[in-house]
PDB file as gemmi writes it, atoms N, CA and C in Angstrom:
CRYST1    1.000    1.000    1.000  90.00  90.00  90.00 P 1                      
ATOM      1  N   MET A   1    -102.304-197.107  17.577  1.00  0.00           N  
ATOM      2  CA  MET A   1    -102.242-197.280  16.073  1.00  0.00           C  
ATOM      3  C   MET A   1    -103.545-196.943  15.566  1.00  0.00           C  
ATOM      4  N   THR A   2    -103.607-195.962  14.618  1.00  0.00           N  
ATOM      5  CA  THR A   2    -104.607-195.441  13.891  1.00  0.00           C  
ATOM      6  C   THR A   2    -105.000-196.232  12.726  1.00  0.00           C  
ATOM      7  N   PRO A   3    -106.260-196.146  12.180  1.00  0.00           N  
ATOM      8  CA  PRO A   3    -106.754-196.812  10.944  1.00  0.00           C  
ATOM      9  C   PRO A   3    -105.618-196.627   9.856  1.00  0.00           C  
ATOM     10  N   GLN A   4    -105.340-195.222   9.740  1.00  0.00           N  
ATOM     11  CA  GLN A   4    -104.497-194.797   8.504  1.00  0.00           C  
ATOM     12  C   GLN A   4    -103.043-195.630   8.495  1.00  0.00           C  
ATOM     13  N   SER A   5    -102.596-195.939   9.797  1.00  0.00           N  
ATOM     14  CA  SER A   5    -101.369-196.556   9.915  1.00  0.00           C  
ATOM     15  C   SER A   5    -101.419-198.085   9.390  1.00  0.00           C  
ATOM     16  N   LEU A   6    -102.846-198.680   9.600  1.00  0.00           N  
ATOM     17  CA  LEU A   6    -102.888-199.848   9.014  1.00  0.00           C  
ATOM     18  C   LEU A   6    -103.112-199.905   7.617  1.00  0.00           C  
ATOM     19  N   ASP A   7    -103.304-198.861   6.942  1.00  0.00           N  
ATOM     20  CA  ASP A   7    -103.633-198.566   5.484  1.00  0.00           C  
ATOM     21  C   ASP A   7    -104.984-198.980   5.174  1.00  0.00           C  
ATOM     22  N   VAL A   8    -105.880-198.662   6.206  1.00  0.00           N  
ATOM     23  CA  VAL A   8    -107.417-198.974   5.704  1.00  0.00           C  
ATOM     24  C   VAL A   8    -108.228-197.647   6.105  1.00  0.00           C  
ATOM     25  N   LEU A   9    -109.325-197.419   5.619  1.00  0.00           N  
ATOM     26  CA  LEU A   9    -110.263-196.204   5.790  1.00  0.00           C  
ATOM     27  C   LEU A   9    -111.533-196.462   6.377  1.00  0.00           C  
ATOM     28  N   THR A  10    -112.102-195.840   7.162  1.00  0.00           N  
ATOM     29  CA  THR A  10    -113.330-195.949   7.654  1.00  0.00           C  
ATOM     30  C   THR A  10    -114.270-195.732   6.462  1.00  0.00           C  
ATOM     31  N   VAL A  11    -115.691-196.173   6.429  1.00  0.00           N  
ATOM     32  CA  VAL A  11    -116.459-195.799   5.419  1.00  0.00           C  
ATOM     33  C   VAL A  11    -116.644-194.365   5.295  1.00  0.00           C  
ATOM     34  N   SER A  12    -116.705-193.691   6.230  1.00  0.00           N  
ATOM     35  CA  SER A  12    -116.767-192.032   6.076  1.00  0.00           C  
ATOM     36  C   SER A  12    -115.652-191.432   5.441  1.00  0.00           C  
ATOM     37  N   GLU A  13    -114.502-192.001   5.761  1.00  0.00           N  
ATOM     38  CA  GLU A  13    -113.132-191.562   4.999  1.00  0.00           C  
ATOM     39  C   GLU A  13    -113.260-191.941   3.653  1.00  0.00           C  
ATOM     40  N   PHE A  14    -113.449-193.024   3.241  1.00  0.00           N  
ATOM     41  CA  PHE A  14    -113.667-193.609   1.948  1.00  0.00           C  
ATOM     42  C   PHE A  14    -114.693-192.674   1.366  1.00  0.00           C  
ATOM     43  N   CYS A  15    -115.620-192.305   1.827  1.00  0.00           N  
ATOM     44  CA  CYS A  15    -116.930-191.520   1.169  1.00  0.00           C  
ATOM     45  C   CYS A  15    -116.467-190.142   0.749  1.00  0.00           C  
ATOM     46  N   GLU A  16    -115.716-189.632   1.670  1.00  0.00           N  
ATOM     47  CA  GLU A  16    -115.113-188.378   1.619  1.00  0.00           C  
ATOM     48  C   GLU A  16    -114.052-188.402   0.570  1.00  0.00           C  
ATOM     49  N   ALA A  17    -113.114-189.537   0.505  1.00  0.00           N  
ATOM     50  CA  ALA A  17    -112.058-189.375  -0.430  1.00  0.00           C  
ATOM     51  C   ALA A  17    -112.405-189.720  -1.796  1.00  0.00           C  
ATOM     52  N   VAL A  18    -113.529-190.218  -2.241  1.00  0.00           N  
ATOM     53  CA  VAL A  18    -114.086-190.448  -3.590  1.00  0.00           C  
ATOM     54  C   VAL A  18    -115.239-189.405  -3.799  1.00  0.00           C  
ATOM     55  N   GLY A  19    -115.798-188.552  -2.674  1.00  0.00           N  
ATOM     56  CA  GLY A  19    -116.613-187.748  -3.059  1.00  0.00           C  
ATOM     57  C   GLY A  19    -118.012-188.178  -3.206  1.00  0.00           C  
ATOM     58  N   ILE A  20    -118.492-189.418  -2.474  1.00  0.00           N  
ATOM     59  CA  ILE A  20    -119.830-189.716  -2.533  1.00  0.00           C  
ATOM     60  C   ILE A  20    -120.451-189.716  -1.173  1.00  0.00           C  
ATOM     61  N   SER A  21    -121.754-189.590  -1.209  1.00  0.00           N  
ATOM     62  CA  SER A  21    -122.555-189.345   0.023  1.00  0.00           C  
ATOM     63  C   SER A  21    -122.624-190.981   0.810  1.00  0.00           C  
ATOM     64  N   ARG A  22    -123.038-190.938   1.993  1.00  0.00           N  
ATOM     65  CA  ARG A  22    -123.362-192.058   2.639  1.00  0.00           C  
ATOM     66  C   ARG A  22    -124.280-193.093   2.083  1.00  0.00           C  
ATOM     67  N   SER A  23    -125.461-192.299   1.509  1.00  0.00           N  
ATOM     68  CA  SER A  23    -126.529-193.146   0.930  1.00  0.00           C  
ATOM     69  C   SER A  23    -125.895-193.636  -0.533  1.00  0.00           C  
ATOM     70  N   THR A  24    -125.089-193.032  -1.047  1.00  0.00           N  
ATOM     71  CA  THR A  24    -124.634-193.548  -2.298  1.00  0.00           C  
ATOM     72  C   THR A  24    -123.955-194.821  -1.903  1.00  0.00           C  
ATOM     73  N   TRP A  25    -123.180-194.717  -0.683  1.00  0.00           N  
ATOM     74  CA  TRP A  25    -122.360-195.905  -0.306  1.00  0.00           C  
ATOM     75  C   TRP A  25    -123.196-197.171  -0.055  1.00  0.00           C  
ATOM     76  N   HIS A  26    -124.198-196.772   0.542  1.00  0.00           N  
ATOM     77  CA  HIS A  26    -125.126-198.016   0.901  1.00  0.00           C  
ATOM     78  C   HIS A  26    -126.071-198.537  -0.279  1.00  0.00           C  
ATOM     79  N   LYS A  27    -126.148-197.649  -1.355  1.00  0.00           N  
ATOM     80  CA  LYS A  27    -126.658-198.117  -2.610  1.00  0.00           C  
ATOM     81  C   LYS A  27    -125.686-198.981  -3.198  1.00  0.00           C  
ATOM     82  N   LEU A  28    -124.360-198.638  -3.402  1.00  0.00           N  
ATOM     83  CA  LEU A  28    -123.336-199.403  -3.946  1.00  0.00           C  
ATOM     84  C   LEU A  28    -123.313-200.708  -3.245  1.00  0.00           C  
ATOM     85  N   LYS A  29    -123.229-200.710  -1.852  1.00  0.00           N  
ATOM     86  CA  LYS A  29    -123.006-201.836  -1.116  1.00  0.00           C  
ATOM     87  C   LYS A  29    -124.236-202.757  -1.437  1.00  0.00           C  
ATOM     88  N   ARG A  30    -125.449-202.458  -1.409  1.00  0.00           N  
ATOM     89  CA  ARG A  30    -126.640-203.261  -1.653  1.00  0.00           C  
ATOM     90  C   ARG A  30    -126.528-203.710  -3.119  1.00  0.00           C  
ATOM     91  N   GLN A  31    -125.968-203.237  -4.128  1.00  0.00           N  
ATOM     92  CA  GLN A  31    -125.966-203.699  -5.299  1.00  0.00           C  
ATOM     93  C   GLN A  31    -124.614-204.776  -5.672  1.00  0.00           C  
ATOM     94  N   GLY A  32    -123.768-204.511  -4.607  1.00  0.00           N  
ATOM     95  CA  GLY A  32    -122.647-205.535  -4.635  1.00  0.00           C  
ATOM     96  C   GLY A  32    -121.562-204.815  -5.429  1.00  0.00           C  
ATOM     97  N   ASN A  33    -121.626-203.266  -5.641  1.00  0.00           N  
ATOM     98  CA  ASN A  33    -120.686-202.603  -6.413  1.00  0.00           C  
ATOM     99  C   ASN A  33    -119.749-201.836  -5.518  1.00  0.00           C  
ATOM    100  N   ALA A  34    -119.607-202.110  -4.327  1.00  0.00           N  
ATOM    101  CA  ALA A  34    -118.841-201.516  -3.393  1.00  0.00           C  
ATOM    102  C   ALA A  34    -117.557-202.022  -3.467  1.00  0.00           C  
ATOM    103  N   PRO A  35    -116.297-201.277  -2.967  1.00  0.00           N  
ATOM    104  CA  PRO A  35    -114.796-202.186  -2.895  1.00  0.00           C  
ATOM    105  C   PRO A  35    -115.010-203.116  -1.667  1.00  0.00           C  
ATOM    106  N   ALA A  36    -114.246-204.097  -1.617  1.00  0.00           N  
ATOM    107  CA  ALA A  36    -114.161-204.960  -0.534  1.00  0.00           C  
ATOM    108  C   ALA A  36    -114.079-204.363   0.726  1.00  0.00           C  
ATOM    109  N   ILE A  37    -114.869-205.037   1.640  1.00  0.00           N  
ATOM    110  CA  ILE A  37    -114.875-204.520   2.925  1.00  0.00           C  
ATOM    111  C   ILE A  37    -114.033-205.545   3.863  1.00  0.00           C  
ATOM    112  N   VAL A  38    -113.362-205.230   4.890  1.00  0.00           N  
ATOM    113  CA  VAL A  38    -112.873-205.815   6.070  1.00  0.00           C  
ATOM    114  C   VAL A  38    -113.795-205.450   7.314  1.00  0.00           C  
ATOM    115  N   ASN A  39    -114.487-206.457   7.895  1.00  0.00           N  
ATOM    116  CA  ASN A  39    -115.265-206.332   8.959  1.00  0.00           C  
ATOM    117  C   ASN A  39    -114.428-206.773  10.256  1.00  0.00           C  
ATOM    118  N   ILE A  40    -114.297-205.924  11.180  1.00  0.00           N  
ATOM    119  CA  ILE A  40    -113.274-206.104  12.292  1.00  0.00           C  
ATOM    120  C   ILE A  40    -114.524-205.901  13.607  1.00  0.00           C  
ATOM    121  N   GLY A  41    -114.852-207.007  14.212  1.00  0.00           N  
ATOM    122  CA  GLY A  41    -115.860-206.668  15.347  1.00  0.00           C  
ATOM    123  C   GLY A  41    -117.189-205.834  14.960  1.00  0.00           C  
ATOM    124  N   GLY A  42    -117.581-206.108  13.617  1.00  0.00           N  
ATOM    125  CA  GLY A  42    -118.825-205.490  13.152  1.00  0.00           C  
ATOM    126  C   GLY A  42    -118.448-204.075  12.641  1.00  0.00           C  
ATOM    127  N   ILE A  43    -117.268-203.488  12.676  1.00  0.00           N  
ATOM    128  CA  ILE A  43    -116.823-202.400  12.206  1.00  0.00           C  
ATOM    129  C   ILE A  43    -116.173-202.535  10.904  1.00  0.00           C  
ATOM    130  N   GLN A  44    -116.706-201.780   9.926  1.00  0.00           N  
ATOM    131  CA  GLN A  44    -116.414-201.834   8.428  1.00  0.00           C  
ATOM    132  C   GLN A  44    -115.140-200.908   8.343  1.00  0.00           C  
ATOM    133  N   ARG A  45    -114.250-201.581   7.533  1.00  0.00           N  
ATOM    134  CA  ARG A  45    -112.905-200.699   7.154  1.00  0.00           C  
ATOM    135  C   ARG A  45    -112.732-201.255   5.666  1.00  0.00           C  
ATOM    136  N   ILE A  46    -112.013-200.389   4.859  1.00  0.00           N  
ATOM    137  CA  ILE A  46    -111.765-200.564   3.591  1.00  0.00           C  
ATOM    138  C   ILE A  46    -110.238-200.269   3.087  1.00  0.00           C  
ATOM    139  N   ARG A  47    -109.705-201.395   2.720  1.00  0.00           N  
ATOM    140  CA  ARG A  47    -108.232-201.343   2.401  1.00  0.00           C  
ATOM    141  C   ARG A  47    -108.142-200.377   1.383  1.00  0.00           C  
ATOM    142  N   ARG A  48    -107.068-199.546   1.489  1.00  0.00           N  
ATOM    143  CA  ARG A  48    -106.486-198.619   0.334  1.00  0.00           C  
ATOM    144  C   ARG A  48    -106.223-199.687  -0.998  1.00  0.00           C  
ATOM    145  N   GLU A  49    -105.863-200.796  -0.927  1.00  0.00           N  
ATOM    146  CA  GLU A  49    -105.518-201.585  -2.125  1.00  0.00           C  
ATOM    147  C   GLU A  49    -106.822-201.967  -2.858  1.00  0.00           C  
ATOM    148  N   ALA A  50    -107.848-202.169  -1.800  1.00  0.00           N  
ATOM    149  CA  ALA A  50    -109.347-202.360  -2.395  1.00  0.00           C  
ATOM    150  C   ALA A  50    -109.882-201.272  -3.284  1.00  0.00           C  
ATOM    151  N   ILE A  51    -109.561-200.279  -2.630  1.00  0.00           N  
ATOM    152  CA  ILE A  51    -110.091-198.801  -3.188  1.00  0.00           C  
ATOM    153  C   ILE A  51    -109.551-198.676  -4.407  1.00  0.00           C  
ATOM    154  N   GLU A  52    -108.153-199.088  -4.690  1.00  0.00           N  
ATOM    155  CA  GLU A  52    -107.289-198.717  -5.966  1.00  0.00           C  
ATOM    156  C   GLU A  52    -108.114-199.622  -6.900  1.00  0.00           C  
ATOM    157  N   THR A  53    -108.279-201.072  -6.483  1.00  0.00           N  
ATOM    158  CA  THR A  53    -108.714-201.922  -7.436  1.00  0.00           C  
ATOM    159  C   THR A  53    -110.085-201.589  -7.863  1.00  0.00           C  
ATOM    160  N   TRP A  54    -110.947-201.252  -7.127  1.00  0.00           N  
ATOM    161  CA  TRP A  54    -112.227-200.686  -7.401  1.00  0.00           C  
ATOM    162  C   TRP A  54    -112.222-199.552  -8.337  1.00  0.00           C  
ATOM    163  N   LEU A  55    -111.448-198.480  -8.004  1.00  0.00           N  
ATOM    164  CA  LEU A  55    -111.300-197.183  -8.788  1.00  0.00           C  
ATOM    165  C   LEU A  55    -110.969-197.718 -10.216  1.00  0.00           C  
ATOM    166  N   ALA A  56    -109.970-198.680 -10.395  1.00  0.00           N  
ATOM    167  CA  ALA A  56    -109.409-199.355 -11.744  1.00  0.00           C  
ATOM    168  C   ALA A  56    -110.720-199.890 -12.438  1.00  0.00           C  
ATOM    169  N   GLU A  57    -111.338-200.659 -11.586  1.00  0.00           N  
ATOM    170  CA  GLU A  57    -112.322-201.487 -12.314  1.00  0.00           C  
ATOM    171  C   GLU A  57    -113.643-200.649 -12.793  1.00  0.00           C  
ATOM    172  N   ASN A  58    -113.911-199.709 -12.170  1.00  0.00           N  
ATOM    173  CA  ASN A  58    -114.795-198.706 -12.716  1.00  0.00           C  
ATOM    174  C   ASN A  58    -114.559-197.750 -13.658  1.00  0.00           C  
ATOM    175  N   GLU A  59    -112.915-197.529 -13.817  1.00  0.00           N  
ATOM    176  CA  GLU A  59    -112.654-196.700 -14.849  1.00  0.00           C  
ATOM    177  C   GLU A  59    -112.697-197.704 -16.068  1.00  0.00           C  
ATOM    178  N   GLU A  60    -112.397-198.847 -15.868  1.00  0.00           N  
ATOM    179  CA  GLU A  60    -112.337-199.689 -17.222  1.00  0.00           C  
ATOM    180  C   GLU A  60    -113.815-199.854 -17.584  1.00  0.00           C  
ATOM    181  N   ARG A  61    -114.731-199.980 -16.643  1.00  0.00           N  
ATOM    182  CA  ARG A  61    -116.026-200.098 -17.098  1.00  0.00           C  
ATOM    183  C   ARG A  61    -116.734-198.872 -17.786  1.00  0.00           C  
ATOM    184  N   ALA A  62    -116.233-197.779 -17.439  1.00  0.00           N  
ATOM    185  CA  ALA A  62    -116.799-196.539 -18.015  1.00  0.00           C  
ATOM    186  C   ALA A  62    -116.082-196.268 -19.323  1.00  0.00           C  
ATOM    187  N   THR A  63    -114.875-196.564 -19.546  1.00  0.00           N  
ATOM    188  CA  THR A  63    -114.162-196.597 -20.761  1.00  0.00           C  
ATOM    189  C   THR A  63    -114.819-197.605 -21.493  1.00  0.00           C  
ATOM    190  N   ALA A  64    -115.211-198.641 -21.287  1.00  0.00           N  
ATOM    191  CA  ALA A  64    -115.777-199.618 -22.012  1.00  0.00           C  
ATOM    192  C   ALA A  64    -117.208-199.216 -22.618  1.00  0.00           C  
ATOM    193  N   ASP A  65    -117.799-198.779 -21.668  1.00  0.00           N  
ATOM    194  CA  ASP A  65    -119.304-198.279 -21.919  1.00  0.00           C  
ATOM    195  C   ASP A  65    -119.268-196.919 -22.877  1.00  0.00           C  
ATOM    196  N   ALA A  66    -118.161-196.217 -22.662  1.00  0.00           N  
ATOM    197  CA  ALA A  66    -118.326-194.967 -23.671  1.00  0.00           C  
ATOM    198  C   ALA A  66    -117.748-195.580 -25.096  1.00  0.00           C  
ATOM    199  N   ALA A  67    -116.798-196.509 -25.229  1.00  0.00           N  
ATOM    200  CA  ALA A  67    -116.667-196.810 -26.404  1.00  0.00           C  
ATOM    201  C   ALA A  67    -117.761-197.799 -27.119  1.00  0.00           C  
ATOM    202  N   HIS A  68    -118.516-198.410 -26.313  1.00  0.00           N  
ATOM    203  CA  HIS A  68    -119.840-199.025 -26.827  1.00  0.00           C  
ATOM    204  C   HIS A  68    -120.798-198.070 -27.399  1.00  0.00           C  
ATOM    205  N   ASN A  69    -120.760-197.000 -26.767  1.00  0.00           N  
ATOM    206  CA  ASN A  69    -121.966-195.920 -27.002  1.00  0.00           C  
ATOM    207  C   ASN A  69    -121.557-195.346 -28.102  1.00  0.00           C  
ATOM    208  N   SER A  70    -120.112-194.943 -28.369  1.00  0.00           N  
ATOM    209  CA  SER A  70    -119.504-194.408 -29.545  1.00  0.00           C  
ATOM    210  C   SER A  70    -119.784-195.213 -30.685  1.00  0.00           C  
ATOM    211  N   ALA A  71    -119.408-196.528 -30.501  1.00  0.00           N  
ATOM    212  CA  ALA A  71    -119.631-197.369 -31.837  1.00  0.00           C  
ATOM    213  C   ALA A  71    -121.192-197.594 -32.314  1.00  0.00           C  
ATOM    214  N   GLU A  72    -122.001-197.356 -31.300  1.00  0.00           N  
ATOM    215  CA  GLU A  72    -123.620-197.287 -31.774  1.00  0.00           C  
ATOM    216  C   GLU A  72    -123.894-195.993 -32.182  1.00  0.00           C  
ATOM    217  N   GLY A  73    -123.137-194.905 -32.286  1.00  0.00           N  
ATOM    218  CA  GLY A  73    -123.460-193.595 -32.651  1.00  0.00           C  
ATOM    219  C   GLY A  73    -124.179-192.751 -31.829  1.00  0.00           C  
ATOM    220  N   ALA A  74    -124.139-193.008 -30.513  1.00  0.00           N  
ATOM    221  CA  ALA A  74    -124.846-192.469 -29.510  1.00  0.00           C  
ATOM    222  C   ALA A  74    -124.006-190.964 -29.355  1.00  0.00           C  
ATOM    223  N   GLU A  75    -124.923-189.849 -29.108  1.00  0.00           N  
ATOM    224  CA  GLU A  75    -124.419-188.647 -28.832  1.00  0.00           C  
ATOM    225  C   GLU A  75    -123.728-188.624 -27.603  1.00  0.00           C  
ATOM    226  N   PRO A  76    -122.352-188.062 -27.651  1.00  0.00           N  
ATOM    227  CA  PRO A  76    -121.620-187.695 -26.269  1.00  0.00           C  
ATOM    228  C   PRO A  76    -122.248-186.834 -25.412  1.00  0.00           C  
ATOM    229  N   LEU A  77    -122.371-187.142 -24.121  1.00  0.00           N  
ATOM    230  CA  LEU A  77    -122.843-186.129 -23.094  1.00  0.00           C  
ATOM    231  C   LEU A  77    -121.959-185.093 -23.022  1.00  0.00           C  
ATOM    232  N   HIS A  78    -122.580-183.912 -23.072  1.00  0.00           N  
ATOM    233  CA  HIS A  78    -121.871-182.508 -23.009  1.00  0.00           C  
ATOM    234  C   HIS A  78    -122.350-181.957 -21.487  1.00  0.00           C  
ATOM    235  N   VAL A  79    -121.460-181.756 -20.711  1.00  0.00           N  
ATOM    236  CA  VAL A  79    -121.566-181.107 -19.382  1.00  0.00           C  
ATOM    237  C   VAL A  79    -121.451-179.710 -19.274  1.00  0.00           C  
TER     238      VAL A  79                                                      
END                                                                             
């Protein structure tokens, strides 16, 4: 049985899926901002459900930050 059949990802798979580096992963984890982790015998796995929750929370936070900045009259960031 593979991790995908259990609906979990390795940290490497997670990083690749969301487009972040391992160093960013470690930073998020240190800050307590990473998705919930399942430790199985010292091996970290991340449930897809936890990833969806984490993405939604980050999207809500970004939307709230943008609304707050807009209300304060901050210039929007143009990339």
